[in-house]
FIKOLZA-1660 file (N, C-alpha, C; in steps of 0.1 Angstrom, whole numbers, plus 5000, padded with zeros to 4 digits):
% residues 104
   i   px   py   pz ch aa at
   1 1779 7006 5509  A  M  N
   1 1778 7020 5510  A  M CA
   1 1765 7025 5506  A  M  C
   2 1760 7020 5494  A  R  N
   2 1747 7025 5490  A  R CA
   2 1736 7020 5499  A  R  C
   3 1738 7008 5505  A  E  N
   3 1727 7003 5513  A  E CA
   3 1726 7011 5526  A  E  C
   4 1738 7016 5531  A  T  N
   4 1737 7024 5544  A  T CA
   4 1731 7038 5541  A  T  C
   5 1734 7043 5529  A  T  N
   5 1728 7056 5525  A  T CA
   5 1713 7055 5524  A  T  C
   6 1708 7044 5518  A  K  N
   6 1693 7042 5517  A  K CA
   6 1687 7040 5531  A  K  C
   7 1694 7033 5540  A  T  N
   7 1689 7031 5553  A  T CA
   7 1689 7044 5561  A  T  C
   8 1699 7052 5560  A  I  N
   8 1700 7065 5567  A  I CA
   8 1689 7074 5561  A  I  C
   9 1687 7074 5548  A  G  N
   9 1676 7082 5542  A  G CA
   9 1662 7078 5547  A  G  C
  10 1660 7065 5547  A  K  N
  10 1647 7060 5552  A  K CA
  10 1645 7063 5567  A  K  C
  11 1655 7062 5575  A  A  N
  11 1655 7065 5589  A  A CA
  11 1651 7080 5591  A  A  C
  12 1658 7089 5583  A  L  N
  12 1656 7103 5584  A  L CA
  12 1642 7107 5580  A  L  C
  13 1637 7100 5569  A  F  N
  13 1624 7103 5565  A  F CA
  13 1613 7098 5575  A  F  C
  14 1616 7086 5580  A  T  N
  14 1607 7080 5590  A  T CA
  14 1606 7089 5603  A  T  C
  15 1617 7094 5607  A  I  N
  15 1617 7103 5619  A  I CA
  15 1612 7117 5616  A  I  C
  16 1615 7123 5604  A  S  N
  16 1612 7137 5602  A  S CA
  16 1597 7138 5596  A  S  C
  17 1592 7128 5590  A  F  N
  17 1579 7130 5584  A  F CA
  17 1568 7132 5594  A  F  C
  18 1567 7125 5605  A  P  N
  18 1557 7128 5615  A  P CA
  18 1558 7142 5621  A  P  C
  19 1571 7146 5623  A  F  N
  19 1573 7159 5628  A  F CA
  19 1568 7170 5619  A  F  C
  20 1571 7168 5606  A  L  N
  20 1567 7178 5596  A  L CA
  20 1552 7178 5595  A  L  C
  21 1545 7167 5596  A  V  N
  21 1530 7167 5595  A  V CA
  21 1525 7174 5607  A  V  C
  22 1530 7171 5619  A  V  N
  22 1525 7178 5631  A  V CA
  22 1528 7193 5630  A  V  C
  23 1540 7197 5625  A  Y  N
  23 1543 7211 5624  A  Y CA
  23 1534 7218 5614  A  Y  C
  24 1531 7212 5603  A  F  N
  24 1522 7219 5594  A  F CA
  24 1507 7219 5599  A  F  C
  25 1503 7209 5606  A  L  N
  25 1490 7210 5612  A  L CA
  25 1489 7221 5623  A  L  C
  26 1499 7222 5631  A  V  N
  26 1499 7233 5641  A  V CA
  26 1500 7246 5634  A  V  C
  27 1508 7248 5624  A  W  N
  27 1510 7260 5617  A  W CA
  27 1497 7264 5610  A  W  C
  28 1490 7254 5604  A  Q  N
  28 1478 7257 5598  A  Q CA
  28 1467 7262 5607  A  Q  C
  29 1466 7255 5619  A  S  N
  29 1456 7260 5629  A  S CA
  29 1459 7273 5635  A  S  C
  30 1472 7276 5637  A  I  N
  30 1475 7290 5642  A  I CA
  30 1472 7300 5631  A  I  C
  31 1476 7298 5619  A  S  N
  31 1473 7307 5608  A  S CA
  31 1458 7309 5606  A  S  C
  32 1450 7298 5608  A  F  N
  32 1435 7299 5607  A  F CA
  32 1430 7308 5618  A  F  C
  33 1435 7306 5630  A  A  N
  33 1430 7314 5641  A  A CA
  33 1434 7329 5640  A  A  C
  34 1446 7331 5635  A  N  N
  34 1449 7345 5632  A  N CA
  34 1441 7352 5622  A  N  C
  35 1438 7344 5611  A  L  N
  35 1429 7350 5600  A  L CA
  35 1415 7352 5606  A  L  C
  36 1410 7343 5614  A  N  N
  36 1397 7345 5620  A  N CA
  36 1396 7358 5628  A  N  C
  37 1407 7360 5636  A  R  N
  37 1407 7371 5645  A  R CA
  37 1407 7384 5636  A  R  C
  38 1415 7384 5626  A  E  N
  38 1416 7396 5617  A  E CA
  38 1402 7398 5610  A  E  C
  39 1396 7388 5606  A  V  N
  39 1383 7389 5599  A  V CA
  39 1373 7395 5609  A  V  C
  40 1373 7391 5622  A  K  N
  40 1364 7396 5632  A  K CA
  40 1366 7411 5634  A  K  C
  41 1379 7415 5635  A  K  N
  41 1383 7429 5637  A  K CA
  41 1378 7437 5625  A  K  C
  42 1380 7433 5613  A  L  N
  42 1376 7440 5601  A  L CA
  42 1361 7441 5600  A  L  C
  43 1354 7430 5604  A  S  N
  43 1339 7430 5604  A  S CA
  43 1334 7441 5614  A  S  C
  44 1340 7441 5625  A  Q  N
  44 1335 7451 5635  A  Q CA
  44 1338 7465 5630  A  Q  C
  45 1350 7467 5624  A  K  N
  45 1353 7481 5619  A  K CA
  45 1343 7484 5607  A  K  C
  46 1340 7474 5599  A  R  N
  46 1330 7477 5588  A  R CA
  46 1317 7481 5594  A  R  C
  47 1312 7474 5604  A  E  N
  47 1299 7478 5610  A  E CA
  47 1300 7492 5616  A  E  C
  48 1311 7495 5623  A  E  N
  48 1312 7509 5628  A  E CA
  48 1312 7519 5617  A  E  C
  49 1318 7516 5606  A  L  N
  49 1318 7526 5595  A  L CA
  49 1304 7527 5589  A  L  C
  50 1297 7516 5588  A  F  N
  50 1283 7516 5583  A  F CA
  50 1274 7525 5592  A  F  C
  51 1276 7523 5605  A  K  N
  51 1268 7532 5614  A  K CA
  51 1272 7546 5613  A  K  C
  52 1285 7549 5612  A  K  N
  52 1289 7563 5611  A  K CA
  52 1284 7569 5598  A  K  C
  53 1285 7561 5587  A  N  N
  53 1279 7566 5574  A  N CA
  53 1265 7569 5575  A  N  C
  54 1257 7560 5582  A  H  N
  54 1243 7562 5583  A  H CA
  54 1240 7575 5591  A  H  C
  55 1248 7577 5602  A  D  N
  55 1246 7589 5610  A  D CA
  55 1249 7602 5602  A  D  C
  56 1260 7601 5594  A  L  N
  56 1263 7613 5585  A  L CA
  56 1253 7615 5575  A  L  C
  57 1247 7605 5569  A  K  N
  57 1236 7607 5559  A  K CA
  57 1224 7613 5566  A  K  C
  58 1221 7609 5578  A  S  N
  58 1209 7614 5584  A  S CA
  58 1212 7629 5588  A  S  C
  59 1224 7632 5592  A  R  N
  59 1227 7646 5595  A  R CA
  59 1226 7655 5583  A  R  C
  60 1231 7650 5572  A  I  N
  60 1230 7657 5559  A  I CA
  60 1215 7659 5555  A  I  C
  61 1207 7649 5557  A  A  N
  61 1193 7650 5553  A  A CA
  61 1186 7659 5562  A  A  C
  62 1189 7659 5575  A  S  N
  62 1182 7668 5584  A  S CA
  62 1187 7683 5582  A  S  C
  63 1199 7685 5579  A  S  N
  63 1204 7698 5577  A  S CA
  63 1200 7705 5564  A  S  C
  64 1195 7697 5555  A  T  N
  64 1191 7702 5542  A  T CA
  64 1176 7701 5540  A  T  C
  65 1169 7698 5551  A  S  N
  65 1154 7697 5549  A  S CA
  65 1148 7711 5548  A  S  C
  66 1137 7711 5542  A  I  N
  66 1130 7724 5540  A  I CA
  66 1127 7731 5554  A  I  C
  67 1122 7723 5563  A  E  N
  67 1119 7729 5576  A  E CA
  67 1131 7735 5583  A  E  C
  68 1143 7729 5582  A  R  N
  68 1155 7734 5587  A  R CA
  68 1159 7747 5580  A  R  C
  69 1158 7747 5567  A  I  N
  69 1161 7759 5560  A  I CA
  69 1152 7771 5563  A  I  C
  70 1139 7767 5564  A  D  N
  70 1129 7777 5568  A  D CA
  70 1132 7783 5582  A  D  C
  71 1135 7774 5591  A  T  N
  71 1138 7778 5605  A  T CA
  71 1150 7788 5605  A  T  C
  72 1161 7784 5598  A  L  N
  72 1173 7792 5598  A  L CA
  72 1170 7806 5591  A  L  C
  73 1161 7806 5581  A  Y  N
  73 1158 7818 5575  A  Y CA
  73 1150 7827 5584  A  Y  C
  74 1141 7822 5591  A  K  N
  74 1133 7830 5601  A  K CA
  74 1142 7835 5612  A  K  C
  75 1151 7827 5617  A  K  N
  75 1160 7830 5627  A  K CA
  75 1169 7841 5623  A  K  C
  76 1175 7841 5611  A  N  N
  76 1184 7851 5607  A  N CA
  76 1178 7863 5601  A  N  C
  77 1165 7863 5597  A  N  N
  77 1159 7874 5591  A  N CA
  77 1146 7877 5598  A  N  C
  78 1147 7880 5611  A  K  N
  78 1135 7883 5619  A  K CA
  78 1128 7896 5615  A  K  C
  79 1136 7906 5612  A  N  N
  79 1130 7919 5609  A  N CA
  79 1127 7921 5594  A  N  C
  80 1132 7913 5586  A  S  N
  80 1130 7915 5571  A  S CA
  80 1115 7911 5567  A  S  C
  81 1111 7918 5557  A  T  N
  81 1097 7915 5553  A  T CA
  81 1098 7903 5543  A  T  C
  82 1088 7895 5544  A  V  N
  82 1088 7883 5535  A  V CA
  82 1078 7886 5524  A  V  C
  83 1082 7886 5512  A  Y  N
  83 1074 7889 5500  A  Y CA
  83 1068 7876 5495  A  Y  C
  84 1056 7877 5490  A  P  N
  84 1049 7864 5485  A  P CA
  84 1057 7857 5475  A  P  C
  85 1065 7864 5467  A  G  N
  85 1072 7857 5457  A  G CA
  85 1085 7850 5462  A  G  C
  86 1089 7852 5474  A  N  N
  86 1100 7846 5480  A  N CA
  86 1096 7832 5486  A  N  C
  87 1100 7822 5480  A  K  N
  87 1097 7809 5486  A  K CA
  87 1108 7799 5482  A  K  C
  88 1109 7788 5488  A  I  N
  88 1119 7778 5486  A  I CA
  88 1113 7768 5476  A  I  C
  89 1120 7766 5465  A  V  N
  89 1115 7756 5455  A  V CA
  89 1125 7744 5455  A  V  C
  90 1120 7732 5457  A  T  N
  90 1128 7720 5457  A  T CA
  90 1126 7713 5443  A  T  C
  91 1137 7711 5437  A  L  N
  91 1137 7704 5424  A  L CA
  91 1142 7690 5426  A  L  C
  92 1136 7680 5419  A  T  N
  92 1141 7667 5418  A  T CA
  92 1148 7665 5405  A  T  C
  93 1161 7663 5405  A  L  N
  93 1168 7662 5393  A  L CA
  93 1168 7648 5388  A  L  C
  94 1168 7646 5374  A  P  N
  94 1168 7632 5369  A  P CA
  94 1181 7625 5372  A  P  C
  95 1181 7612 5373  A  K  N
  95 1193 7604 5375  A  K CA
  95 1201 7604 5363  A  K  C
  96 1214 7600 5364  A  E  N
  96 1223 7600 5353  A  E CA
  96 1219 7591 5342  A  E  C
  97 1213 7579 5346  A  K  N
  97 1209 7569 5336  A  K CA
  97 1198 7575 5326  A  K  C
  98 1188 7582 5332  A  S  N
  98 1178 7588 5323  A  S CA
  98 1184 7599 5314  A  S  C
  99 1193 7606 5319  A  I  N
  99 1200 7617 5310  A  I CA
  99 1207 7610 5299  A  I  C
 100 1215 7600 5302  A  K  N
 100 1222 7593 5292  A  K CA
 100 1213 7586 5282  A  K  C
 101 1202 7581 5286  A  E  N
 101 1193 7574 5277  A  E CA
 101 1187 7585 5267  A  E  C
 102 1184 7597 5272  A  K  N
 102 1179 7607 5264  A  K CA
 102 1189 7612 5253  A  K  C
 103 1202 7611 5257  A  D  N
 103 1212 7615 5247  A  D CA
 103 1214 7605 5236  A  D  C
 104 1210 7593 5238  A  K  N
 104 1212 7583 5228  A  K CA
 104 1202 7584 5217  A  K  C
% end
């Protein structure tokens, strides 16, 4: 009885082991292909977001430039008199690090 159980166990192992190896190899390559596809999609989306971010930054920079503000002022205030004291002053604020360093 024990001998037949061992023989049946060996036979099942001998038959099922190659199928399990092939199954895991196929599963691994399919999973790898799916992950590669997902990485490519996310990389493309990342590039699109970088381009969109760059465009938005350039729009912000152009809409806050001194020339743009001056043009809008002239366009909106054609008939008003410009006094010599009225001018646009641009300030460069210190970065947070330098402020924190001064506080220490």
